[in-house]
C-alpha positions as a Markdown table, in Angstrom:
| # | Residue | x | y | z |
|---|---|---|---|---|
| 1 | Unk | 31.1 | 83.2 | 66.3 |
| 2 | Unk | 30.6 | 86.8 | 64.7 |
| 3 | Unk | 27.5 | 87.1 | 66.7 |
| 4 | Unk | 30.2 | 88.3 | 70.0 |
| 5 | Unk | 30.9 | 91.2 | 68.3 |
| 6 | Unk | 27.5 | 92.1 | 65.7 |
| 7 | Unk | 26.9 | 92.8 | 69.6 |
| 8 | Unk | 29.7 | 94.5 | 70.4 |
| 9 | Unk | 28.9 | 97.0 | 67.2 |
| 10 | Unk | 25.6 | 97.4 | 68.1 |
| 11 | Unk | 26.2 | 99.3 | 70.9 |
| 12 | Unk | 28.2 | 102.3 | 69.6 |
| 13 | Unk | 25.5 | 102.3 | 66.1 |
| 14 | Unk | 26.8 | 100.3 | 64.1 |
| 15 | Unk | 26.1 | 97.4 | 62.2 |
| 16 | Unk | 26.7 | 94.8 | 59.9 |
| 17 | Unk | 25.6 | 96.0 | 55.8 |
| 18 | Unk | 24.2 | 94.2 | 52.9 |
| 19 | Unk | 27.9 | 92.7 | 52.1 |
| 20 | Unk | 28.8 | 91.2 | 55.4 |
| 21 | Unk | 25.5 | 89.8 | 55.1 |
| 22 | Unk | 26.6 | 88.1 | 52.1 |
| 23 | Unk | 30.1 | 87.4 | 52.5 |
| 24 | Unk | 28.3 | 85.4 | 55.8 |
| 25 | Unk | 26.1 | 82.9 | 53.7 |
| 26 | Unk | 29.3 | 81.1 | 52.3 |
| 27 | Unk | 30.0 | 79.0 | 55.8 |
| 28 | Unk | 26.5 | 78.7 | 55.8 |
| 29 | Unk | 26.1 | 77.1 | 52.3 |
| 30 | Unk | 29.3 | 75.3 | 53.1 |
| 31 | Unk | 28.1 | 73.6 | 56.8 |
| 32 | Unk | 24.9 | 72.8 | 54.7 |
| 33 | Unk | 26.3 | 70.7 | 51.8 |
| 34 | Unk | 28.4 | 68.8 | 55.3 |
| 35 | Unk | 25.0 | 68.4 | 56.9 |
| 36 | Unk | 24.1 | 65.6 | 53.2 |
| 37 | Unk | 28.3 | 64.5 | 52.7 |
| 38 | Unk | 27.8 | 60.7 | 53.7 |
| 39 | Unk | 31.9 | 60.0 | 53.7 |
| 40 | Unk | 32.4 | 59.6 | 57.4 |
| 41 | Unk | 36.3 | 60.3 | 56.2 |
| 42 | Unk | 38.4 | 62.0 | 55.1 |
| 43 | Unk | 36.1 | 64.7 | 53.4 |
| 44 | Unk | 34.0 | 65.6 | 56.2 |
| 45 | Unk | 37.4 | 66.4 | 58.5 |
| 46 | Unk | 38.3 | 68.5 | 55.1 |
| 47 | Unk | 35.2 | 70.8 | 54.9 |
| 48 | Unk | 34.3 | 71.1 | 58.9 |
| 49 | Unk | 38.3 | 72.1 | 58.7 |
| 50 | Unk | 37.4 | 74.8 | 56.4 |
| 51 | Unk | 34.7 | 75.5 | 57.8 |
| 52 | Unk | 36.6 | 76.6 | 60.6 |
| 53 | Unk | 39.2 | 78.7 | 58.4 |
| 54 | Unk | 36.6 | 80.5 | 56.5 |
| 55 | Unk | 35.3 | 81.5 | 60.3 |
| 56 | Unk | 38.1 | 82.3 | 62.0 |
| 57 | Unk | 39.4 | 84.9 | 58.5 |
| 58 | Unk | 35.7 | 86.1 | 58.7 |
| 59 | Unk | 35.9 | 87.2 | 61.9 |
| 60 | Unk | 39.5 | 88.5 | 62.0 |
| 61 | Unk | 38.4 | 90.5 | 58.7 |
| 62 | Unk | 35.3 | 91.6 | 60.3 |
| 63 | Unk | 37.0 | 92.5 | 63.6 |
| 64 | Unk | 40.0 | 95.4 | 61.6 |
| 65 | Unk | 37.0 | 96.0 | 59.5 |
| 66 | Unk | 35.1 | 97.6 | 62.2 |
| 67 | Unk | 38.1 | 99.2 | 64.6 |
| 68 | Unk | 39.1 | 100.7 | 61.3 |
| 69 | Unk | 35.6 | 102.5 | 61.0 |
| 70 | Unk | 34.9 | 106.6 | 61.8 |
| 71 | Unk | 33.2 | 107.0 | 65.2 |
| 72 | Unk | 30.6 | 109.9 | 65.8 |
| 73 | Unk | 32.6 | 111.9 | 67.6 |
| 74 | Unk | 34.8 | 113.1 | 64.6 |
| 75 | Unk | 31.8 | 114.3 | 63.5 |
| 76 | Unk | 30.2 | 117.8 | 63.6 |
| 77 | Unk | 26.5 | 119.3 | 61.8 |
| 78 | Unk | 24.8 | 122.6 | 61.4 |
| 79 | Unk | 21.7 | 123.3 | 59.9 |
| 80 | Unk | 20.8 | 126.9 | 58.5 |
| 81 | Unk | 16.7 | 127.2 | 57.7 |
| 82 | Unk | 14.2 | 130.3 | 58.4 |
| 83 | Unk | 12.9 | 129.8 | 61.5 |
| 84 | Unk | 9.4 | 130.9 | 59.9 |
| 85 | Unk | 8.2 | 129.0 | 56.7 |
| 86 | Unk | 5.0 | 128.9 | 54.8 |
| 87 | Unk | 2.3 | 125.7 | 54.4 |
| 88 | Unk | 3.6 | 125.0 | 50.8 |
| 89 | Unk | 5.7 | 126.9 | 49.6 |
| 90 | Unk | 9.1 | 125.9 | 49.4 |
| 91 | Unk | 12.8 | 127.1 | 51.3 |
| 92 | Unk | 16.3 | 126.4 | 50.7 |
| 93 | Unk | 17.3 | 124.3 | 53.7 |
| 94 | Unk | 22.0 | 124.2 | 54.0 |
| 95 | Unk | 23.6 | 121.7 | 55.8 |
| 96 | Unk | 27.5 | 121.4 | 56.9 |
| 97 | Unk | 29.3 | 118.5 | 58.1 |
| 98 | Unk | 32.9 | 118.0 | 59.2 |
| 99 | Unk | 35.2 | 114.6 | 59.4 |
| 100 | Unk | 37.6 | 116.5 | 62.3 |
| 101 | Unk | 39.5 | 113.2 | 61.8 |
| 102 | Unk | 42.2 | 112.5 | 59.4 |
| 103 | Unk | 40.5 | 109.5 | 58.1 |
| 104 | Unk | 38.8 | 110.0 | 54.5 |
| 105 | Unk | 35.1 | 107.8 | 54.5 |
| 106 | Unk | 31.5 | 107.7 | 52.2 |
| 107 | Unk | 28.8 | 108.8 | 54.2 |
| 108 | Unk | 25.2 | 109.5 | 53.8 |
| 109 | Unk | 22.9 | 111.9 | 54.8 |
| 110 | Unk | 19.3 | 112.8 | 55.6 |
| 111 | Unk | 17.9 | 115.0 | 58.0 |
| 112 | Unk | 15.3 | 115.0 | 61.0 |
| 113 | Unk | 12.4 | 115.8 | 59.4 |
| 114 | Unk | 8.8 | 114.8 | 60.4 |
| 115 | Unk | 6.3 | 113.1 | 57.9 |
| 116 | Unk | 4.9 | 116.5 | 57.6 |
| 117 | Unk | 7.7 | 118.3 | 55.5 |
| 118 | Unk | 8.6 | 116.8 | 52.2 |
| 119 | Unk | 12.4 | 117.2 | 51.3 |
| 120 | Unk | 13.7 | 117.6 | 48.2 |
| 121 | Unk | 16.1 | 115.6 | 48.0 |
| 122 | Unk | 15.9 | 113.5 | 51.0 |
| 123 | Unk | 19.3 | 112.1 | 50.9 |
| 124 | Unk | 22.9 | 113.0 | 49.5 |
| 125 | Unk | 25.2 | 110.6 | 49.4 |
| 126 | Unk | 29.3 | 111.8 | 49.3 |
| 127 | Unk | 32.5 | 111.3 | 50.3 |
| 128 | Unk | 34.5 | 113.4 | 52.2 |
| 129 | Unk | 38.2 | 113.5 | 53.4 |
| 130 | Unk | 40.2 | 114.3 | 56.5 |
| 131 | Unk | 40.1 | 117.1 | 57.7 |
| 132 | Unk | 37.4 | 118.5 | 55.8 |
| 133 | Unk | 33.5 | 119.7 | 55.6 |
| 134 | Unk | 31.3 | 119.5 | 53.3 |
| 135 | Unk | 27.6 | 121.2 | 52.8 |
| 136 | Unk | 24.3 | 119.8 | 51.0 |
| 137 | Unk | 21.6 | 121.8 | 50.5 |
| 138 | Unk | 18.1 | 121.1 | 49.7 |
| 139 | Unk | 14.5 | 122.4 | 49.5 |
| 140 | Unk | 12.1 | 122.0 | 52.4 |
| 141 | Unk | 8.7 | 122.0 | 52.6 |
| 142 | Unk | 6.1 | 122.0 | 55.1 |
| 143 | Unk | 2.5 | 120.9 | 54.5 |
| 144 | Unk | 1.2 | 121.2 | 58.0 |
| 145 | Unk | 1.3 | 124.1 | 60.3 |
| 146 | Unk | 2.2 | 124.4 | 63.8 |
| 147 | Unk | 6.0 | 124.0 | 65.3 |
| 148 | Unk | 8.7 | 121.7 | 64.3 |
| 149 | Unk | 11.4 | 121.0 | 66.3 |
| 150 | Unk | 14.2 | 119.5 | 64.1 |
| 151 | Unk | 16.7 | 118.1 | 66.5 |
| 152 | Unk | 19.4 | 116.1 | 64.8 |
| 153 | Unk | 21.3 | 115.3 | 61.5 |
| 154 | Unk | 21.1 | 111.6 | 60.6 |
| 155 | Unk | 25.1 | 110.5 | 59.2 |
| 156 | Unk | 25.7 | 106.8 | 57.8 |
| 157 | Unk | 29.3 | 106.3 | 57.3 |
| 158 | Unk | 30.8 | 102.8 | 55.8 |
| 159 | Unk | 33.6 | 101.0 | 57.0 |
| 160 | Unk | 36.8 | 101.1 | 54.1 |
| 161 | Unk | 35.8 | 97.0 | 53.2 |
| 162 | Unk | 32.4 | 98.2 | 53.6 |
| 163 | Unk | 31.6 | 95.4 | 55.8 |
| 164 | Unk | 29.2 | 98.0 | 58.7 |
| 165 | Unk | 27.6 | 100.4 | 58.5 |
| 166 | Unk | 27.3 | 103.3 | 61.3 |
| 167 | Unk | 24.4 | 105.2 | 62.0 |
| 168 | Unk | 25.0 | 108.1 | 63.9 |
| 169 | Unk | 23.0 | 110.9 | 65.4 |
| 170 | Unk | 24.6 | 114.5 | 64.9 |
| 171 | Unk | 22.9 | 117.1 | 67.4 |
| 172 | Unk | 21.8 | 120.3 | 65.3 |
| 173 | Unk | 18.1 | 121.2 | 66.7 |
| 174 | Unk | 16.2 | 123.7 | 64.7 |
| 175 | Unk | 13.6 | 125.1 | 65.6 |
| 176 | Unk | 10.9 | 125.6 | 62.2 |
| 177 | Unk | 7.5 | 127.9 | 62.5 |
| 178 | Unk | 5.0 | 126.6 | 59.5 |
| 179 | Unk | 2.6 | 129.0 | 59.2 |
| 180 | Unk | -0.9 | 129.8 | 56.3 |
| 181 | Unk | -0.1 | 130.5 | 52.9 |
| 182 | Unk | -0.8 | 134.0 | 53.4 |
| 183 | Unk | -0.3 | 134.7 | 49.6 |
| 184 | Unk | -4.3 | 135.5 | 49.6 |
| 185 | Unk | -4.1 | 138.8 | 51.3 |
| 186 | Unk | -1.6 | 139.5 | 48.5 |
| 187 | Unk | -4.1 | 138.3 | 45.7 |
| 188 | Unk | -6.9 | 140.3 | 47.5 |
| 189 | Unk | -4.4 | 143.8 | 47.3 |
| 190 | Unk | -3.4 | 143.7 | 44.1 |
| 191 | Unk | -7.5 | 142.9 | 42.9 |
| 192 | Unk | -8.7 | 145.2 | 45.1 |
| 193 | Unk | -6.6 | 148.0 | 44.3 |
| 194 | Unk | -7.7 | 146.9 | 40.0 |
| 195 | Unk | -11.7 | 147.0 | 41.0 |
| 196 | Unk | -11.4 | 143.0 | 39.9 |
| 197 | Unk | -12.9 | 141.6 | 43.5 |
| 198 | Unk | -15.3 | 139.2 | 41.1 |
| 199 | Unk | -12.3 | 137.5 | 40.4 |
| 200 | Unk | -11.9 | 136.4 | 43.9 |
| 201 | Unk | -15.8 | 135.6 | 43.4 |
| 202 | Unk | -17.0 | 138.5 | 46.2 |
| 203 | Unk | -20.1 | 140.2 | 44.9 |
| 204 | Unk | -20.7 | 143.8 | 44.9 |
| 205 | Unk | -23.1 | 144.9 | 47.4 |
| 206 | Unk | -25.4 | 148.0 | 48.0 |
| 207 | Unk | -25.3 | 149.6 | 50.6 |
| 208 | Unk | -28.3 | 150.9 | 52.6 |
| 209 | Unk | -28.1 | 154.3 | 53.7 |
| 210 | Unk | -24.5 | 155.9 | 53.5 |
| 211 | Unk | -21.8 | 156.7 | 54.7 |
| 212 | Unk | -19.6 | 159.7 | 54.5 |
| 213 | Unk | -16.1 | 158.3 | 55.3 |
| 214 | Unk | -13.8 | 158.7 | 52.1 |
| 215 | Unk | -11.9 | 155.1 | 51.7 |
| 216 | Unk | -10.1 | 155.1 | 47.6 |
| 217 | Unk | -10.5 | 156.9 | 44.0 |
| 218 | Unk | -11.6 | 154.3 | 41.6 |
| 219 | Unk | -12.7 | 154.3 | 37.9 |
| 220 | Unk | -16.4 | 154.7 | 37.4 |
| 221 | Unk | -18.6 | 151.5 | 36.7 |
| 222 | Unk | -22.4 | 151.5 | 35.7 |
| 223 | Unk | -23.7 | 150.9 | 38.8 |
| 224 | Unk | -22.0 | 153.7 | 40.8 |
| 225 | Unk | -23.9 | 156.9 | 41.6 |
| 226 | Unk | -23.4 | 160.0 | 39.5 |
| 227 | Unk | -23.1 | 162.1 | 42.3 |
| 228 | Unk | -19.3 | 160.0 | 43.7 |
| 229 | Unk | -17.6 | 161.3 | 40.3 |
| 230 | Unk | -14.8 | 162.9 | 41.2 |
| 231 | Unk | -14.9 | 166.0 | 38.5 |
| 232 | Unk | -10.8 | 166.8 | 39.6 |
| 233 | Unk | -9.3 | 163.9 | 39.6 |
| 234 | Unk | -11.5 | 162.9 | 36.6 |
| 235 | Unk | -10.0 | 165.7 | 34.3 |
| 236 | Unk | -6.5 | 164.8 | 35.5 |
| 237 | Unk | -6.2 | 161.0 | 34.5 |
| 238 | Unk | -8.4 | 161.7 | 31.4 |
| 239 | Unk | -10.7 | 158.9 | 33.2 |
| 240 | Unk | -14.1 | 158.8 | 34.7 |
| 241 | Unk | -13.1 | 158.4 | 38.4 |
| 242 | Unk | -15.6 | 157.8 | 41.5 |
| 243 | Unk | -15.3 | 158.2 | 45.1 |
| 244 | Unk | -15.5 | 155.1 | 47.5 |
| 245 | Unk | -16.8 | 155.6 | 51.2 |
| 246 | Unk | -17.1 | 153.4 | 53.9 |
| 247 | Unk | -18.7 | 152.5 | 57.1 |
| 248 | Unk | -17.0 | 154.7 | 59.9 |
| 249 | Unk | -18.6 | 153.0 | 62.9 |
| 250 | Unk | -15.8 | 150.3 | 64.2 |
| 251 | Unk | -17.9 | 147.2 | 65.0 |
| 252 | Unk | -16.8 | 144.2 | 66.3 |
| 253 | Unk | -15.6 | 140.4 | 64.5 |
| 254 | Unk | -14.6 | 137.3 | 67.1 |
| 255 | Unk | -14.4 | 133.9 | 65.7 |
| 256 | Unk | -14.8 | 130.8 | 67.0 |
| 257 | Unk | -12.8 | 128.1 | 65.9 |
| 258 | Unk | -13.8 | 124.6 | 66.8 |
| 259 | Unk | -10.7 | 122.3 | 66.5 |
| 260 | Unk | -12.6 | 119.0 | 67.9 |
| 261 | Unk | -13.5 | 115.7 | 65.6 |
| 262 | Unk | -15.5 | 117.6 | 63.5 |
| 263 | Unk | -12.9 | 119.4 | 61.9 |
| 264 | Unk | -10.7 | 116.7 | 61.9 |
| 265 | Unk | -11.4 | 115.6 | 58.3 |
| 266 | Unk | -10.4 | 116.8 | 54.9 |
| 267 | Unk | -10.9 | 118.5 | 52.0 |
| 268 | Unk | -8.7 | 118.8 | 49.4 |
| 269 | Unk | -5.5 | 118.2 | 50.5 |
| 270 | Unk | -5.6 | 120.0 | 53.2 |
| 271 | Unk | -8.2 | 119.7 | 56.5 |
| 272 | Unk | -11.1 | 121.5 | 57.5 |
| 273 | Unk | -9.4 | 122.9 | 60.1 |
| 274 | Unk | -6.9 | 124.6 | 57.8 |
| 275 | Unk | -10.0 | 125.7 | 55.4 |
| 276 | Unk | -11.4 | 127.5 | 58.3 |
| 277 | Unk | -8.2 | 129.1 | 59.5 |
| 278 | Unk | -8.3 | 130.5 | 56.0 |
| 279 | Unk | -10.7 | 132.3 | 55.9 |
| 280 | Unk | -10.9 | 133.6 | 59.6 |
| 281 | Unk | -7.1 | 135.0 | 58.5 |
| 282 | Unk | -8.8 | 136.8 | 54.7 |
| 283 | Unk | -11.7 | 137.9 | 56.4 |
| 284 | Unk | -10.0 | 139.9 | 59.7 |
| 285 | Unk | -7.5 | 141.4 | 57.1 |
| 286 | Unk | -10.6 | 142.9 | 55.3 |
| 287 | Unk | -11.9 | 143.6 | 58.0 |
| 288 | Unk | -9.2 | 145.4 | 60.2 |
| 289 | Unk | -8.7 | 147.4 | 57.0 |
| 290 | Unk | -12.2 | 148.9 | 57.1 |
| 291 | Unk | -11.7 | 150.0 | 60.8 |
| 292 | Unk | -13.1 | 146.6 | 62.5 |
| 293 | Unk | -12.4 | 145.2 | 65.2 |
| 294 | Unk | -11.6 | 141.1 | 65.3 |
| 295 | Unk | -10.8 | 138.8 | 68.3 |
| 296 | Unk | -10.3 | 135.1 | 67.7 |
| 297 | Unk | -11.6 | 131.9 | 70.0 |
| 298 | Unk | -10.2 | 128.3 | 69.5 |
| 299 | Unk | -11.3 | 125.3 | 71.7 |
| 300 | Unk | -11.7 | 121.9 | 71.2 |
| 301 | Unk | -12.7 | 119.6 | 75.1 |
| 302 | Unk | -10.4 | 122.6 | 76.3 |
| 303 | Unk | -9.7 | 126.5 | 75.4 |
| 304 | Unk | -6.9 | 126.8 | 73.2 |
| 305 | Unk | -6.1 | 130.3 | 73.2 |
| 306 | Unk | -8.2 | 133.6 | 73.1 |
| 307 | Unk | -7.5 | 136.6 | 71.2 |
| 308 | Unk | -9.1 | 139.4 | 72.5 |
| 309 | Unk | -10.6 | 141.5 | 69.7 |
| 310 | Unk | -8.7 | 145.3 | 68.5 |
| 311 | Unk | -8.2 | 147.4 | 65.2 |
| 312 | Unk | -5.3 | 147.6 | 63.1 |
| 313 | Unk | -3.7 | 146.5 | 60.3 |
| 314 | Unk | -0.8 | 144.9 | 62.6 |
| 315 | Unk | -3.3 | 143.2 | 64.4 |
| 316 | Unk | -3.7 | 140.0 | 61.6 |
| 317 | Unk | 0.2 | 139.2 | 62.8 |
| 318 | Unk | -1.5 | 138.5 | 66.4 |
| 319 | Unk | -4.0 | 136.3 | 64.8 |
| 320 | Unk | -1.7 | 134.4 | 62.8 |
| 321 | Unk | 0.7 | 133.7 | 65.8 |
| 322 | Unk | -2.0 | 132.2 | 67.6 |
| 323 | Unk | -3.9 | 129.9 | 65.1 |
| 324 | Unk | -0.5 | 129.1 | 62.7 |
| 325 | Unk | -0.1 | 125.8 | 65.4 |
| 326 | Unk | -4.1 | 125.1 | 65.9 |
| 327 | Unk | -4.1 | 120.8 | 65.2 |
| 328 | Unk | -7.6 | 119.2 | 65.3 |
| 329 | Unk | -8.3 | 116.6 | 67.7 |
| 330 | Unk | -10.2 | 113.6 | 68.1 |
| 331 | Unk | -11.9 | 114.9 | 71.0 |
| 332 | Unk | -15.7 | 115.9 | 71.6 |
| 333 | Unk | -15.7 | 119.9 | 72.1 |
| 334 | Unk | -17.2 | 121.5 | 75.0 |
| 335 | Unk | -19.0 | 124.2 | 73.4 |
| 336 | Unk | -20.9 | 125.2 | 77.4 |
| 337 | Unk | -17.1 | 125.8 | 78.0 |
| 338 | Unk | -16.4 | 127.8 | 74.6 |
| 339 | Unk | -19.7 | 130.0 | 74.8 |
| 340 | Unk | -19.0 | 131.0 | 78.4 |
| 341 | Unk | -15.9 | 131.7 | 78.1 |
| 342 | Unk | -17.2 | 134.2 | 75.7 |
| 343 | Unk | -19.6 | 135.5 | 77.7 |
| 344 | Unk | -17.1 | 136.2 | 80.6 |
| 345 | Unk | -14.3 | 137.6 | 78.1 |
| 346 | Unk | -17.0 | 139.3 | 75.7 |
| 347 | Unk | -19.7 | 141.9 | 76.5 |
| 348 | Unk | -19.4 | 144.3 | 73.8 |
| 349 | Unk | -22.1 | 143.7 | 70.7 |
| 350 | Unk | -20.0 | 141.9 | 68.5 |
| 351 | Unk | -20.3 | 139.3 | 65.0 |
| 352 | Unk | -19.8 | 135.3 | 66.6 |
| 353 | Unk | -18.8 | 133.5 | 63.7 |
| 354 | Unk | -18.9 | 129.8 | 64.4 |
| 355 | Unk | -16.9 | 127.7 | 62.7 |
| 356 | Unk | -17.8 | 124.3 | 63.0 |
| 357 | Unk | -19.3 | 120.9 | 61.3 |
| 358 | Unk | -22.9 | 118.8 | 61.9 |
| 359 | Unk | -22.6 | 115.6 | 61.5 |
| 360 | Unk | -25.4 | 114.5 | 64.2 |
| 361 | Unk | -28.7 | 115.3 | 66.5 |
| 362 | Unk | -26.5 | 115.7 | 69.8 |
| 363 | Unk | -23.6 | 118.1 | 68.0 |
| 364 | Unk | -26.5 | 119.5 | 65.9 |
| 365 | Unk | -28.7 | 119.9 | 69.1 |
| 366 | Unk | -25.4 | 122.3 | 71.2 |
| 367 | Unk | -24.7 | 124.3 | 68.6 |
| 368 | Unk | -28.4 | 125.5 | 67.8 |
| 369 | Unk | -28.8 | 125.5 | 72.5 |
| 370 | Unk | -25.8 | 127.9 | 72.3 |
| 371 | Unk | -25.7 | 129.7 | 69.2 |
| 372 | Unk | -29.0 | 130.7 | 69.6 |
| 373 | Unk | -28.7 | 132.2 | 73.4 |
| 374 | Unk | -26.3 | 135.0 | 72.1 |
| 375 | Unk | -29.6 | 136.5 | 69.9 |
| 376 | Unk | -30.1 | 140.1 | 70.6 |
| 377 | Unk | -26.9 | 140.3 | 73.6 |
| 378 | Unk | -24.8 | 139.9 | 69.8 |
| 379 | Unk | -25.4 | 138.8 | 65.8 |
| 380 | Unk | -24.7 | 134.5 | 65.9 |
| 381 | Unk | -23.3 | 133.6 | 62.3 |
| 382 | Unk | -23.2 | 129.2 | 62.4 |
| 383 | Unk | -20.9 | 128.3 | 59.6 |
| 384 | Unk | -20.9 | 124.6 | 58.6 |
| 385 | Unk | -18.9 | 122.8 | 56.5 |
| 386 | Unk | -20.2 | 120.2 | 54.0 |
| 387 | Unk | -19.3 | 117.2 | 52.8 |
| 388 | Unk | -18.5 | 117.0 | 49.4 |
| 389 | Unk | -18.5 | 113.2 | 48.9 |
| 390 | Unk | -22.2 | 113.7 | 50.2 |
| 391 | Unk | -23.2 | 115.4 | 47.1 |
| 392 | Unk | -21.0 | 113.1 | 44.7 |
| 393 | Unk | -23.2 | 110.5 | 45.8 |
| 394 | Unk | -26.6 | 112.7 | 44.5 |
| 395 | Unk | -24.7 | 113.3 | 41.5 |
| 396 | Unk | -23.3 | 110.3 | 40.7 |
| 397 | Unk | -26.7 | 108.7 | 40.9 |
| 398 | Unk | -28.3 | 111.5 | 39.0 |
| 399 | Unk | -26.2 | 110.8 | 36.1 |
| 400 | Unk | -26.7 | 107.1 | 35.5 |
| 401 | Unk | -29.3 | 106.0 | 33.4 |
| 402 | Unk | -29.6 | 102.7 | 35.0 |
| 403 | Unk | -28.0 | 102.9 | 38.8 |
| 404 | Unk | -26.8 | 100.1 | 40.9 |
| 405 | Unk | -28.2 | 98.9 | 44.1 |
| 406 | Unk | -25.2 | 99.9 | 45.8 |
| 407 | Unk | -25.4 | 104.1 | 43.9 |
| 408 | Unk | -29.3 | 103.8 | 45.1 |
| 409 | Unk | -28.6 | 103.1 | 49.2 |
| 410 | Unk | -25.7 | 105.6 | 49.1 |
| 411 | Unk | -27.7 | 108.5 | 47.2 |
| 412 | Unk | -31.0 | 107.7 | 49.2 |
| 413 | Unk | -28.6 | 107.9 | 52.9 |
| 414 | Unk | -26.8 | 111.6 | 51.3 |
| 415 | Unk | -30.5 | 113.2 | 50.7 |
| 416 | Unk | -31.3 | 112.0 | 54.0 |
| 417 | Unk | -28.6 | 113.4 | 55.3 |
| 418 | Unk | -28.6 | 116.5 | 53.2 |
| 419 | Unk | -31.9 | 117.0 | 54.0 |
| 420 | Unk | -31.0 | 117.3 | 58.1 |
| 421 | Unk | -28.8 | 119.7 | 57.4 |
| 422 | Unk | -31.0 | 121.8 | 56.0 |
| 423 | Unk | -33.1 | 122.0 | 58.6 |
| 424 | Unk | -30.6 | 122.5 | 61.1 |
| 425 | Unk | -30.3 | 125.5 | 58.9 |
| 426 | Unk | -33.1 | 125.9 | 59.1 |
| 427 | Unk | -34.0 | 126.1 | 62.7 |
| 428 | Unk | -31.1 | 128.4 | 63.4 |
| 429 | Unk | -32.6 | 131.1 | 61.1 |
| 430 | Unk | -35.8 | 130.9 | 62.5 |
| 431 | Unk | -34.2 | 131.3 | 66.2 |
| 432 | Unk | -32.5 | 134.7 | 65.1 |
| 433 | Unk | -29.1 | 133.6 | 64.2 |
| 434 | Unk | -27.8 | 133.2 | 61.2 |
| 435 | Unk | -26.7 | 130.1 | 59.4 |
| 436 | Unk | -24.6 | 128.9 | 56.3 |
| 437 | Unk | -24.2 | 125.5 | 54.8 |
| 438 | Unk | -20.5 | 125.3 | 52.3 |
| 439 | Unk | -17.8 | 123.6 | 50.9 |
| 440 | Unk | -14.7 | 124.2 | 52.4 |
| 441 | Unk | -13.3 | 125.5 | 48.9 |
| 442 | Unk | -16.5 | 127.9 | 48.8 |
| 443 | Unk | -15.8 | 129.6 | 52.6 |
| 444 | Unk | -13.6 | 131.9 | 51.8 |
| 445 | Unk | -15.5 | 133.9 | 49.0 |
| 446 | Unk | -19.1 | 133.0 | 51.0 |
| 447 | Unk | -18.3 | 134.3 | 54.5 |
| 448 | Unk | -16.3 | 137.5 | 53.6 |
| 449 | Unk | -19.3 | 138.0 | 51.0 |
| 450 | Unk | -22.0 | 137.5 | 53.9 |
| 451 | Unk | -19.9 | 139.8 | 56.1 |
| 452 | Unk | -20.3 | 142.7 | 53.5 |
| 453 | Unk | -23.9 | 141.9 | 53.2 |
| 454 | Unk | -24.1 | 142.5 | 57.4 |
| 455 | Unk | -22.3 | 145.7 | 57.1 |
| 456 | Unk | -24.1 | 147.0 | 54.0 |
| 457 | Unk | -27.4 | 146.3 | 56.3 |
| 458 | Unk | -25.7 | 147.5 | 59.1 |
| 459 | Unk | -27.4 | 144.2 | 60.9 |
| 460 | Unk | -24.2 | 144.7 | 64.0 |
C-alpha cells in the first residue's frame, strides 16, 4: 500500500529512510506468521484485520511525515573558494546554507567534489533553525592538475519523524584551477642565494671559455678562479667574495611534452606527465633567469597547446597556464604531426627537449626517425622515463641467494627490456642527438644538469 507513496516521494528527491524500512518489516513479519497459521477461523481474521490496520496507520503516518519535510525550494547555498589551488596543498573552503522557511530540520551536507579532490571533513551533520543560516568550513586538497567545476552542494534533510530523507542539490557553481606545486622554485631561489644548489642534486659545471656578463656576488670556494675575487666587497664583508658571470647570448629551449599513452603510468603518487611538467617548469624558470627563451609544445594524437619561445621571468606564468590542465590520454601519439608543427613554427636553432617514454619497437623507431631529423638545424635531446618496477625486478633477483623461478623469469625479461632501452639511447647518440634515460624522481635535477652542461660547452 505504501508503494504509490514512495513513487510520489521519489519525484521530489525524497526517499525512505532506514527507520521506515525497519518499521515496514512489522506488517511483513505478521503476514508471514499469518501464512503459518492453519486455523481457518477467528485467529486468521484477527491477524488479517491487524495487518490492514497497521498498514493504514503506517500509510497515514508516512504521508503526514512526508508532507512535513522541508522542500528544496526553501534552501539556498553559497560556496567561497579560491580560484587557484596548488596540487597537493590544502586550502580552506567555506559553505553557507540558508533556511528561508520557519521550520527547523536536521541536515547533512557534502560538497560536490570529484575523485581528484580530498575534503577534510567530507561531511557535516547539523540542525538548522527556521529563518537562519549555517556556515561550514573544511580543507580541500587537489590531487590532480586541471580545471574542476563544482556545480552544486549536496544537502540531505530528514523529516520530523525521520521516516523520509530528502536529497537536494543546491546550485552553487565554482571553478577551481589546480596548478602544479611550485615550491621547488622557491627552494631553488633559497639554495641559490646560499650557494647550496648541490642539495637539489645540481652539480657545478666548469665553463669552457669566458663569459663576461656579471650575474651576482657569492662566497669564494676552492674551485673558483682567484682572478674573479671582488676585493672591495671582500674588504667590506671581511669574507672572500667572488663574482659570478653568465653567458651573454640568449638561447632558445623548446619542450615537446608527450601526453599520449606512454605517459599514463605513475611513479610514486603522481603520473609520469606530472613529473615531466614539474621538471619542465623548473628548468624553464632557471633558463629564463639566465636570459634564455623558453617555449612548449604538448601533443598526443593532436596538438594540445603551443607556447612560443619568449624570454623574461614573467614568461613562466604563460608556461604554467599552458601546462596546468594537460592530462595524459590513452591514445597513440602522433610524432609526425608534432615535429611537422615544430618545423613550421620554430625556425631558429633551439635546444629541443622531447620528454616521452619508449615501450616498443614501433614507438622507438618513430622517436629515432623524427628526433634525429632535427640534427644540424636544432640540438635535439630525448628524455625517456624509466619504469622503477623493471629495475626492482633485477635488484630483487640479485639480492636472493636462491631465487624462485618467477623471480628468474621476471629478472630475465627486465634485463632484456633494459638492454633494449640502452640500445635505443646509443642509437640516438650515434646519430648526433642527445639522449637520457632517467627515473622520474631524478628527472628535474638531471635535466637541469644536462642543460647547464650544454650551456657550458656552448653546444647551441
